[in-house]
C-alpha positions in Angstrom: 81.8 73.4 110.4 82.1 72.1 113.9 79.1 73.7 115.7 79.1 71.9 119.1 82.2 71.8 121.3 83.4 70.2 124.5 84.0 73.2 126.9 85.5 73.3 130.4 85.0 76.3 132.7 87.9 76.6 135.2 87.2 79.2 137.9 87.2 79.2 141.7 84.1 81.5 141.8 81.0 79.4 141.7 78.8 82.2 140.2 81.2 82.5 137.2 81.2 78.7 136.7 77.4 78.5 136.9 76.7 81.5 134.6 79.0 80.3 131.8 77.8 76.7 132.3 74.2 77.7 131.7 75.1 80.0 128.8 77.0 77.4 126.8 74.6 74.5 127.7 71.7 76.5 126.2 73.7 76.8 123.0 74.0 73.0 122.9 77.6 72.6 123.9 78.9 69.9 126.3 80.2 71.7 129.4 82.2 70.6 132.4 83.2 72.7 135.4 86.4 72.8 137.5 87.0 74.9 140.6 90.8 74.7 140.4 93.7 74.1 138.0 94.4 70.7 139.5 90.8 69.6 139.0 91.0 70.8 135.4 94.1 68.7 134.7 92.5 65.6 136.2 89.4 66.1 134.0 91.6 66.7 130.9 93.3 63.3 131.5 89.9 61.6 131.2 88.4 63.5 128.2 89.6 65.7 125.4 88.3 69.3 125.3 88.1 71.8 122.5 88.0 74.9 124.6 88.9 75.9 128.2 87.8 79.2 129.9 90.5 79.7 132.6 90.4 82.4 135.3 93.8 84.0 135.9 93.5 84.4 139.7 93.0 81.1 141.4 94.6 79.7 144.6 97.3 77.0 144.4 97.6 77.0 140.6 96.9 80.2 138.8 95.6 80.6 135.3 99.0 81.2 133.7 100.5 78.1 135.3 97.5 76.0 134.1 97.8 77.6 130.6 101.4 76.5 130.3 100.6 72.9 131.4 97.7 72.7 129.0 99.7 74.0 126.0 102.5 71.6 126.8 100.4 68.5 127.2 97.3 69.3 125.1 98.5 71.8 122.4 95.4 71.5 120.3 93.1 72.7 123.2 92.1 76.3 122.8 92.4 78.4 126.0 90.5 81.6 126.7 91.7 83.6 129.8 89.1 85.1 132.2 90.3 88.3 133.7 89.1 91.5 135.4 89.7 94.9 133.9 92.7 95.5 136.2 94.5 92.4 134.9 94.5 93.1 131.2 98.4 93.2 131.1 98.5 89.7 132.6 95.9 88.6 130.0 98.1 89.9 127.2 101.0 87.9 128.7 98.8 84.9 128.7 98.1 85.4 125.0 101.8 85.5 124.3 102.1 82.1 126.0 99.4 80.6 123.8 96.0 81.8 125.0 93.7 82.5 122.0 91.8 85.4 123.6 90.7 86.9 126.9 87.2 87.4 128.4 86.6 90.4 130.7 84.6 90.3 133.9 81.7 91.1 134.2 80.7 89.3 131.0 79.0 91.2 128.2 76.9 88.9 126.0 77.9 90.7 122.8 81.6 90.3 123.5 81.2 86.7 124.6 79.4 86.0 121.3 82.2 87.7 119.4 84.8 85.5 121.2 82.9 82.4 120.5 82.4 83.3 116.8 86.2 83.7 116.5 86.9 80.4 118.3 84.4 78.5 116.1 86.1 79.8 113.0 89.5 78.9 114.4 88.4 75.3 115.1 86.9 75.1 111.6 90.1 76.3 110.0 92.2 74.1 112.2 90.2 71.1 111.2 90.5 71.9 107.5 94.2 72.5 107.7 94.9 69.3 109.7 92.9 67.4 107.1 94.9 69.0 104.2 98.2 68.5 106.1 97.4 64.8 106.6 96.4 64.3 103.0 99.6 66.0 101.9 101.7 63.7 104.0 100.0 60.6 102.6 99.9 61.3 98.9 102.1 63.1 96.3 99.2 64.5 94.4 98.8 67.3 97.0 95.1 66.7 97.6 93.1 68.3 94.7 96.3 69.3 92.8 96.3 66.5 90.3 99.0 66.0 87.8 101.7 63.7 86.5 103.3 65.6 83.6 106.6 67.5 83.8 104.9 70.9 84.5 103.1 69.8 87.6 105.9 67.5 88.8 108.1 70.6 88.9 105.5 72.4 91.1 105.2 69.4 93.4 109.0 69.4 93.9 108.9 73.2 94.5 106.2 73.2 97.2 108.1 71.5 100.0 111.2 73.6 99.3 109.3 76.9 99.2 107.3 75.9 102.3 110.5 75.8 104.4 111.1 79.6 104.2 109.0 82.6 105.2 109.7 84.5 101.9 106.8 86.0 100.1 105.4 83.9 97.2 103.7 85.1 94.1 101.6 82.5 92.2 101.0 83.4 88.6 98.4 81.7 86.4 95.1 82.1 84.6 91.7 81.9 86.4 90.8 78.3 87.4 94.4 76.9 87.3 94.4 76.1 91.1 96.5 78.9 92.6 94.7 78.7 95.9 95.3 75.0 96.1 99.0 75.5 95.6 98.9 78.3 98.3 97.2 75.9 100.8 99.7 73.2 100.0 102.6 75.5 100.7 101.0 76.5 104.0 100.3 72.9 105.0 103.9 71.9 104.4 105.3 74.9 106.4 106.1 75.4 110.0 103.0 77.6 110.1 100.6 74.7 109.3 99.0 74.7 112.8 98.0 78.3 112.4 95.3 79.9 110.2 95.4 80.0 106.4 93.1 82.9 105.4 92.3 83.5 101.7 91.1 86.9 100.5 89.9 87.7 97.0 91.1 91.3 96.5 89.1 91.7 93.3 85.8 90.9 95.1 86.1 93.4 97.9 85.8 97.2 97.4 89.0 99.1 98.4 87.3 101.0 101.2 86.1 97.8 102.7 89.3 95.9 102.1 91.2 98.3 104.4 88.8 97.5 107.3 88.9 93.8 106.5 92.7 93.6 106.6 93.6 96.1 109.3 90.5 95.9 111.5 88.9 99.0 113.1 88.1 100.6 116.4 84.6 101.3 117.6 83.4 104.5 116.1 86.0 104.7 113.4 83.3 105.1 110.8 79.6 105.0 110.5 78.4 101.5 111.4 81.5 100.6 113.4 79.5 99.8 116.6 82.3 97.7 118.0 86.1 97.2 117.6 87.1 94.4 115.3 90.3 92.6 114.5 91.4 92.6 110.9 92.6 89.5 109.0 96.2 90.6 109.5 95.8 90.1 113.2 93.5 87.0 113.0 96.0 85.3 110.8 98.8 85.6 113.4 101.3 82.8 113.0 99.7 81.6 109.8 99.6 82.4 106.1 97.6 85.1 104.3 96.6 84.4 100.7 95.8 87.5 98.7 94.2 86.4 95.4 94.1 88.8 92.5 96.7 91.0 94.2 96.8 93.1 90.9 93.4 94.5 91.7 94.4 96.4 94.9 94.7 100.2 94.7 98.0 102.1 94.9 97.2 103.3 98.4 96.5 99.7 99.6 99.8 98.6 98.0 101.6 101.3 100.1 99.9 100.2 103.3 100.6 96.5 102.7 104.3 97.3 101.8 104.6 99.1 105.1 103.2 96.1 107.0 105.6 93.7 105.2 108.6 95.9 106.1 107.6 96.9 109.7 105.6 93.8 110.7 103.1 96.1 112.4 99.6 97.2 111.6 97.4 100.1 112.9 93.6 99.5 113.0 91.4 102.1 111.3 90.6 104.7 113.8 93.4 103.8 116.1 96.9 105.3 116.6 98.7 102.5 118.3 100.5 99.9 116.2 100.1 96.2 116.8 102.8 93.6 115.9 101.8 91.0 113.3 103.4 87.7 112.2 102.3 86.0 109.0 103.6 84.6 105.7 102.2 86.3 102.5 101.3 84.3 99.5 99.8 86.3 96.6 98.3 85.3 93.3 97.5 87.0 90.1 96.3 86.3 86.6 97.7 89.6 85.3 101.1 90.4 84.0 102.2 92.6 86.8 105.4 93.8 85.1 103.2 95.0 82.3 101.0 96.7 84.9 104.1 98.4 86.4 105.1 99.7 82.9 101.6 101.1 82.5 101.8 102.8 85.9 99.0 100.7 87.4 101.2 98.7 89.9 104.0 99.8 92.2 107.4 98.4 91.5 108.6 98.4 95.1 105.5 96.5 96.2 106.0 94.0 93.3 109.5 93.1 94.4 108.4 92.7 98.0 105.6 90.2 97.2 107.6 88.5 94.4 110.6 87.0 96.3 109.6 83.5 95.0 107.5 83.1 91.8 105.6 79.9 90.8 104.0 79.7 87.4 100.9 77.6 87.3 100.4 76.3 83.8 97.0 76.4 82.1 95.2 73.1 81.4 95.7 73.4 77.7 99.5 73.2 78.3 99.3 70.0 80.3 96.8 67.9 78.5 98.5 64.7 79.7 96.9 65.4 83.1 93.3 65.6 81.8 92.6 61.8 82.0 93.9 61.8 85.6 91.8 64.8 86.5 88.7 63.3 84.9 89.2 60.1 87.0 89.6 62.2 90.2 86.5 64.4 89.6 84.4 61.4 88.6 85.3 59.7 91.8 84.7 62.8 93.9 81.3 63.7 92.5 80.1 60.1 92.3 80.7 59.9 96.0 79.2 63.3 96.8 76.0 62.6 94.8 75.8 58.9 95.8 75.4 58.1 92.1 77.3 55.1 90.7 78.9 56.9 87.7 82.2 55.2 87.2 83.1 55.3 83.5 83.7 57.8 80.7 83.8 56.6 77.1 87.1 56.6 75.3 85.7 58.9 72.6 84.5 61.4 75.2 87.9 61.4 76.9 89.6 62.1 73.6 87.3 65.1 72.9 87.8 66.4 76.4 91.6 66.3 75.8 91.2 68.1 72.5 89.1 70.9 74.1 91.1 74.0 74.9 89.6 74.6 78.4 89.6 78.4 78.7 88.3 78.1 82.3 91.1 75.6 83.1 90.8 72.9 85.8 87.8 74.7 87.4 85.9 74.5 84.1 86.7 70.8 83.8 85.6 70.1 87.4 82.3 71.9 86.8 81.8 70.0 83.6 82.3 66.7 85.2 80.1 67.6 88.2 77.2 68.6 85.8 77.7 65.4 83.8 77.5 63.2 87.0 74.5 65.0 88.4 72.6 64.8 85.1 73.7 61.3 84.1 71.1 58.6 83.9 73.5 55.7 83.7 76.9 54.6 85.0 78.7 55.8 81.9 79.3 59.4 80.8 79.2 60.0 77.0 79.5 62.9 74.6 75.8 63.6 75.1 76.5 64.7 78.7 78.7 67.6 77.5 76.7 70.1 75.5 79.9 72.0 74.4 81.3 68.9 72.8 78.3 68.2 70.6 80.0 69.9 67.5 83.5 68.9 66.4 86.1 71.1 68.1 87.4 73.9 65.9 90.9 75.3 66.3 91.3 79.0 65.8 93.5 80.1 62.9 95.7 81.9 65.4 96.0 81.8 69.2 93.3 83.8 70.9 94.2 86.3 73.6 93.5 85.6 77.2 90.8 88.3 77.1 89.0 86.5 74.2 89.3 83.2 75.9 87.8 84.6 79.2 85.0 86.2 77.3 84.3 83.0 75.4 84.2 80.9 78.6 82.0 83.4 80.6 79.6 83.6 77.6 79.3 79.8 77.4 78.6 79.4 81.2 76.0 82.2 81.0 74.2 80.5 78.1 74.3 77.1 79.8 72.8 78.7 82.9 70.1 80.5 80.9 71.7 83.8 82.0 71.0 83.0 85.7 73.6 85.3 87.2 73.6 83.6 90.6 74.2 80.1 89.1 76.8 81.4 86.6 78.7 83.3 89.3 78.8 80.1 91.5 80.2 78.0 88.6 82.8 80.7 87.7 83.7 81.0 91.4 83.3 84.8 91.4 80.7 87.0 93.1 77.7 88.5 91.3 79.2 92.1 91.3 82.3 90.9 89.6 80.3 88.9 87.0 78.2 92.0 86.2 81.4 94.0 85.7 82.8 91.4 83.3 79.5 91.3 81.3 79.7 95.1 81.0 83.4 95.0 80.1 83.0 92.4 77.4 79.7 94.0 76.2 77.8 90.7 76.4 74.2 90.5 75.7 71.6 87.7 76.1 70.4 86.3 72.8 66.7 86.9 72.3 
């Protein structure tokens, strides 16, 4: 994350310039001051800036005029408008023209900290998205989405086509198949690529908290709401919202989200005034939602709203031709990250890795290669580096259900981690609460 920024304070009042200058300098940022819009533009010509604080009321060139010039010539520069309470309507107009937020005079430390927290996150996301976008333009593998077989080639062909529309997309596939990576690729190829991509795991957030996270809340809306807060549906404005495990949301939340998708407006918890929102929805699930509809656990009207375009992500066992390419990719990745010169996997090991059924899909393979690289004492990875390959692979007499495969995979990870819940949850890419629920659901017990 980018912690330090280049900031310019543009205000004709010296006391405002000095107070903000000292505030941000103490935080370690590089800060410049300008007393007018013309001076600010001259400074911008010499050095790039991450963030500008611009007063609305200035002589000769006001803040709105400066904002328009900055957004035209330096579109990546974030602009925060400084305004008094009586000019909030003008500040809202400034946000419509491209300002990211506004700062009220006199400055309140808590609100200033909140604004900076939001901007820091915005810069971080922008950096990540630009990196992903650049990678997508240079290679056809779509960053970490590796594949050369017909199943993945079809998805690679679909991504640019799907990205051109604003239609809702539903990604369907087992855990660990790379649904979020496909969602990021769609976003990166879309016209929304310069705006946020926000992923939310619906299965990891309690329904009561999910409402506040998505819709935001007003100060005093509930116990502990000490200040108003924007929800992700507002923060994501202009970008793409990725709702993973959409099948886990409650019926009430499905109704609320359906209304948002139809009306393009949200109402914060504790507020009665609607706020317009603009985002593209990409959802993902490992469940059979049509089966959930038949069982009465999922709303049919919501399903059709989120399922305008469906992309099936195949499990790794159905695209074994991609496993050698994935091994090569992860070997290079973790050798670089760990600064270890591990650059070879024996042919016998590759054959066994291809024969393995991979219940945890690509995520399991990635974790397996990472552990092998970290623990390897030579430049070559062999069968001894994979404990689950020590005995010959046995094929079940009949295909196991998804539930059985999930249980088998979780059980193996728990045993490899010595039933360390924190470590196992990290490898499985779920939180501790979800892992405890799965252990209880599958009636798993540690061998003594």
